[in-house]
Phi, psi and omega in degrees: 000317181298319179297322180290320177298313180299315181298318181294311184291327185273331186249337187250350184246135177301134185283055179236140183308314182297319179293318180293319178301316179300318181287327175300315178299320180296314180296321180291322177294320181291332183263004187291344183291335181235121186300319182298318179292317179298315180299315181295318182297311182294317180296317181296313182297316180298314181296320180301314185274343172291327183270348185297138177261003182281128182300132178095344182284350175295341176296329179289315177301314180299317179300312182294319182294315186275336182261350179235299182296316182288346181253021173080018182273359182231064185284002182271348181261157183284162187297323181296315179293321179299315179299321180296317180297313182293318180298318179298317180295321180293328177287326181281330188306312181286357183249011180291150178300132183100348177274151173289128184296142175300135177289151179235124176251105188231189180241131175292162179293349175271357175096010181259147177285141179208166174216156186300318185294341179279348181277111183267122180195157175291323176221137179233126173266120173270114191244109176267128183209167180224130182295342179267003185263121180297317179295327178295321179298316179295318180295319180299319178301315180290323182291327176301316180296317179295319181297315180295328182286324189244359181304314183294341181269353177117024180255134177228162178235133174250096184274139180231109180276130186271065176222147175276179182302334182291332184236020184298334179300328179297324179297311180297320179298317181289324177300315179292318182297317185269348182071046181276096190265006177276187179286112182256125183231174175205170177235067193301331182246009176073010183287331181280344178054037185300311184290327177290317181297326181257010175049051182278121180248349180202152174248146358278156175221135181235129169248140176247123182249151176272188186295340178264010180065032174270137180289120179253324178216153180209155180052048178253162177263176185295326178294316178297320178302315180297318179299318181295313181296320178300316180293315184292316180288333178294328179298327183287339181263351180271000000 
């Protein structure tokens, strides 16, 4: 059965979240006559898309979690696991591609209040980073190059340094060292809940928003960001 499900989903269904969601619903409806088959089908589909690394496929996981698990369709799992699945889906839901990005009201490293929605640009990269993170240093170096290349065309960066007020000096030191000339912010007292709103589990993390602050790409690296911007800005000149 698993091989047939895999073959059907991978070869017969368009690799788009909406198309996959429709087929998941179809398969679950078709298997509802036998509890064992239904249980296996729902568990397999949820696990497959929970593990998927394909951008945008988290929408499938969210759909299954909130439309089946949250509605009592998975009575075979224990309450702790059920709560974990639903909680994870609720955190991901506002961050799905196509959703308006949560606004962030933070403090610049110069001590002024600012917010994400006030930053006007055709594309905005929301960049979560940590001055003690080696991968963040490499990403910052690459992002500086991308920023310098596309700033004049309408690209901006909303940087968020992951340090509290006790270590905020590290943010400033790294900004000066790397030449990070975009808008640099932090959430020194945790009031802005930046990392919680964007469900940040690791640094560095980049979200790319359009001019209306809609999420277009997420959890991409600096190389992917450059490729995307090159393609998008090229459309405007054609």
